[in-house]
C-alpha positions in Angstrom: 0.0 0.0 0.0 2.8 2.3 1.0 4.7 1.5 -2.2 1.6 2.2 -4.4 1.0 5.6 -2.7 4.7 6.4 -3.1 4.6 5.6 -6.8 1.4 7.6 -7.4 2.8 10.5 -5.4 6.0 10.3 -7.5 4.4 10.4 -10.9 3.6 14.1 -11.0 7.1 14.9 -9.9 8.5 12.7 -12.6 6.2 14.3 -15.2 7.4 17.8 -14.2 11.0 16.7 -14.3 10.5 15.3 -17.9 9.0 18.7 -19.0 5.4 17.6 -19.4 3.8 19.3 -16.4 2.3 22.7 -16.0 5.5 24.1 -14.5 7.4 23.5 -17.7 5.0 25.6 -19.8 5.7 28.6 -17.7 9.4 28.1 -17.8 9.4 27.8 -21.7 7.4 31.0 -22.5 9.1 34.1 -23.9 9.0 37.3 -21.9 8.0 40.5 -23.6 11.6 41.7 -23.3 12.9 38.6 -25.1 10.4 39.0 -27.9 11.5 42.6 -28.4 15.1 41.5 -28.5 14.3 38.9 -31.2 12.4 41.5 -33.2 15.2 44.0 -33.0 17.8 41.4 -34.1 15.6 40.5 -37.1 15.3 44.2 -38.0 19.0 44.6 -37.9 19.6 41.5 -40.1 17.0 42.8 -42.6 18.7 46.2 -42.7 22.0 44.5 -43.4 20.6 42.1 -46.0 18.2 44.2 -48.0 21.0 46.4 -49.6 22.9 43.3 -50.6 19.8 41.7 -52.1 19.0 45.0 -54.0 22.5 45.0 -55.3 22.3 41.4 -56.4 18.9 42.1 -58.1 20.4 45.1 -60.0 23.4 43.0 -61.0 21.1 40.3 -62.3 19.1 42.8 -64.3 22.3 44.2 -65.9 23.5 40.7 -66.9 20.0 40.0 -68.4 20.0 43.3 -70.3 23.5 42.6 -71.7 22.3 39.2 -72.8 19.3 40.8 -74.6 21.5 43.2 -76.5 23.8 40.4 -77.4 20.9 38.3 -78.7 19.7 41.2 -80.8 23.1 41.8 -82.3 23.3 38.1 -83.1 19.9 38.2 -84.8 21.0 41.3 -86.7 24.2 39.5 -87.9 22.2 36.4 -89.0 19.8 38.6 -90.9 22.8 40.1 -92.8 24.1 36.6 -93.5 20.8 35.7 -95.1 20.6 38.9 -97.2 23.9 39.1 -98.9 25.4 41.2 -96.1 22.6 43.8 -96.3 21.5 45.0 -92.9 17.9 45.2 -91.6 15.7 48.2 -92.3 16.0 50.9 -89.6 13.3 53.4 -90.4 12.9 56.6 -88.4 12.1 60.3 -88.7 14.1 63.3 -89.8 15.1 65.8 -87.1 13.5 66.5 -83.8 11.2 63.8 -82.4 9.4 62.9 -85.7 8.7 59.2 -85.9 8.5 56.7 -88.8 5.7 57.4 -91.2 6.1 54.1 -93.0 4.7 51.3 -90.8 5.9 47.9 -92.0 7.1 44.6 -90.7 10.1 44.9 -93.1 11.6 47.2 -90.4 13.5 45.6 -87.5 10.6 46.6 -85.3 7.1 47.9 -86.2 6.0 50.0 -83.3 6.1 53.5 -81.9 6.0 53.7 -78.1 4.1 56.5 -76.4 2.8 57.3 -72.9 -0.8 56.8 -73.9 -3.0 53.7 -74.3 -1.8 52.9 -77.9 -1.7 49.2 -78.7 1.9 49.5 -79.9 3.0 49.7 -76.3 1.8 46.2 -75.4 1.5 44.4 -78.8 4.4 42.0 -78.9 3.5 41.1 -82.5 5.1 44.4 -83.5 8.3 42.8 -82.5 8.0 39.1 -83.2 6.5 39.6 -86.7 9.0 42.3 -87.8 12.2 41.5 -89.7 14.3 40.3 -86.8 11.6 38.2 -85.2 12.4 34.9 -86.7 16.1 35.4 -86.0 15.5 35.8 -82.3 13.1 32.8 -82.0 10.1 35.2 -81.8 11.1 35.9 -78.2 9.5 39.3 -77.1 11.4 39.3 -73.8 14.7 39.9 -75.7 13.4 43.4 -76.7 12.9 44.6 -73.1 15.4 45.4 -70.4 14.2 43.8 -67.1 15.0 47.1 -65.3 12.6 49.0 -67.5 9.2 49.0 -65.8 8.4 52.6 -66.6 4.8 53.4 -67.5 2.8 56.7 -67.3 0.1 57.3 -64.8 -2.5 56.6 -67.4 -0.9 53.3 -68.3 -0.6 52.3 -64.7 -4.3 53.0 -64.2 -4.9 50.5 -67.0 -2.9 47.8 -65.1 0.2 48.0 -67.3 3.5 47.1 -65.7 5.7 48.0 -68.6 6.0 48.5 -72.4 7.2 46.0 -74.9 10.5 47.5 -75.9 13.6 49.1 -74.2 16.1 49.1 -77.1 16.7 51.1 -80.2 19.1 50.7 -83.2 21.8 53.2 -84.1 20.3 55.5 -86.8 23.5 55.2 -88.9 23.2 51.4 -89.2 20.8 49.8 -91.8 18.7 51.1 -94.6 16.8 54.1 -93.3 14.4 54.2 -96.2 13.7 57.7 -97.7 16.2 59.2 -95.3 19.1 57.3 -96.9 17.8 56.7 -100.5 20.6 58.9 -101.9 23.3 56.7 -100.3 23.7 58.8 -97.2 21.6 59.7 -94.2 20.1 63.2 -94.5 20.3 63.6 -90.8 24.1 63.1 -90.9 25.2 63.6 -94.5 28.9 64.0 -93.7 29.1 60.5 -92.1 28.7 57.0 -93.5 25.4 55.2 -93.5 26.2 51.5 -93.1 24.0 49.5 -95.5 26.0 46.3 -95.4 27.8 44.5 -92.7 31.0 44.4 -94.8 31.0 48.3 -95.1 31.6 48.7 -91.3 35.4 49.3 -91.0 35.8 48.8 -87.3 32.8 46.6 -86.1 34.1 46.5 -82.5 33.7 50.3 -82.4 30.3 50.8 -83.9 27.3 50.1 -81.7 24.1 48.7 -83.1 21.7 48.4 -80.1 21.4 50.3 -76.9 19.0 51.0 -74.0 17.1 54.1 -74.8 15.6 56.4 -72.2 11.9 55.6 -71.8 10.9 59.2 -72.4 13.0 59.3 -75.6 12.2 55.9 -77.1 9.6 55.9 -79.8 10.3 54.4 -83.2 13.4 52.3 -82.5 15.7 54.6 -84.5 18.3 56.2 -82.2 19.3 59.5 -83.7 21.8 62.1 -82.7 23.3 64.6 -85.1 26.8 65.7 -85.8 27.0 69.4 -86.0 29.4 72.1 -87.3 27.9 74.6 -84.9 29.1 75.5 -81.4 26.1 73.7 -79.7 24.8 70.2 -79.6 21.5 68.7 -78.5 20.3 65.2 -77.5 17.6 64.3 -80.0 17.4 60.7 -78.5 18.7 60.1 -75.1 20.3 56.8 -73.8 18.9 55.1 -70.8 20.8 54.8 -67.5 18.9 51.9 -65.8 22.0 50.2 -64.5 23.4 52.5 -61.8 23.9 55.2 -64.3 25.0 52.9 -67.2 23.4 51.6 -70.4 23.8 48.3 -72.2 25.1 48.5 -75.8 25.9 45.8 -78.3 28.4 46.3 -81.2 28.7 45.2 -84.8 31.3 42.6 -83.9 28.8 40.9 -81.5 30.2 42.0 -78.1 28.1 43.8 -75.5 29.1 46.2 -72.7 27.7 48.3 -69.9 28.8 51.9 -70.4 28.5 54.3 -67.4 27.6 57.8 -68.2 29.8 60.6 -66.7 27.5 63.6 -67.0 24.5 64.4 -64.7 22.5 65.7 -67.6 22.7 62.4 -69.4 21.3 60.4 -66.4 17.8 61.7 -66.6 15.5 59.9 -64.2 13.6 57.0 -65.8 10.0 58.2 -65.8 7.3 59.4 -68.1 7.6 63.0 -69.3 11.0 63.4 -67.5 12.6 65.6 -70.1 11.9 67.8 -73.1 13.8 66.8 -76.2 15.8 68.0 -78.1 17.8 69.0 -75.1 20.7 71.4 -75.6 23.9 70.3 -74.0 26.2 72.7 -72.2 29.9 72.7 -73.2 30.8 71.3 -69.8 28.5 68.3 -70.3 29.5 67.1 -73.8 31.6 64.1 -72.9 28.8 61.5 -73.1 27.4 63.0 -76.3 30.7 62.9 -78.0 31.3 59.3 -76.8 28.0 58.3 -78.5 28.7 60.2 -81.7 32.2 58.6 -82.0 30.6 55.1 -82.0 27.7 55.9 -84.3 29.6 56.1 -87.6 32.8 57.4 -89.4 33.5 60.4 -91.5 32.6 60.1 -95.2 36.0 61.4 -96.1 
């Protein structure tokens, strides 16, 4: 009898010792101070990790953008191989902000981007059915930089998260239609218009595709003019999505990120951010000259 009572009396004690009794619940609970410490530690870790994650995301977008420009350059080269070295059509407008009047899938792209609700902004067929489409496996993602998610307020209200194209082609590369029917580009008559791949003397120094600023991009024809005057203006503005840099691909097939030096070149990526043409001060000409030097070569 005594042994049975002793065993029964001992059971609760053993249960508490094993951690199953009510006393163990109280001992295992967090105090308010401990919870606050945990939250503070998590906040500190998040503050340390978020910049690193943002940097990794930006780097990933840069790599993807470079790959896109490289794919476009490869498609451009394959097109020339299939057309006796003749380069794709690159139709655009003459002078300040005029866009292509001839709409055709013979062009490398067949859209004009705006800040309004025009279907060209979202219709991927304007890319995949144009002349380079088959050479890039009809992949619309190759025409858009992953960092380019810029839309206008109107477009955002329609549920848009981006437009279909981020890249343009150097205006001095390819057949520009009426603008180059005399054998030179009327926008830059003193410089060579490259109609054939074999006519490019230094392919590693002539760019073909680049990120264009979202407020500048329209018809896919990246134009800036050489001038004999004392002033210059950006007609089309390069983008600076990648920490102040733009992706470019060249006629020899290589791609690079080029970081702009001048503040006036790095216009914020948003709708209606700048009015073009934009006169460039003498102190801010470095980026503009860099672009011009890689667009073409002197006729003479």
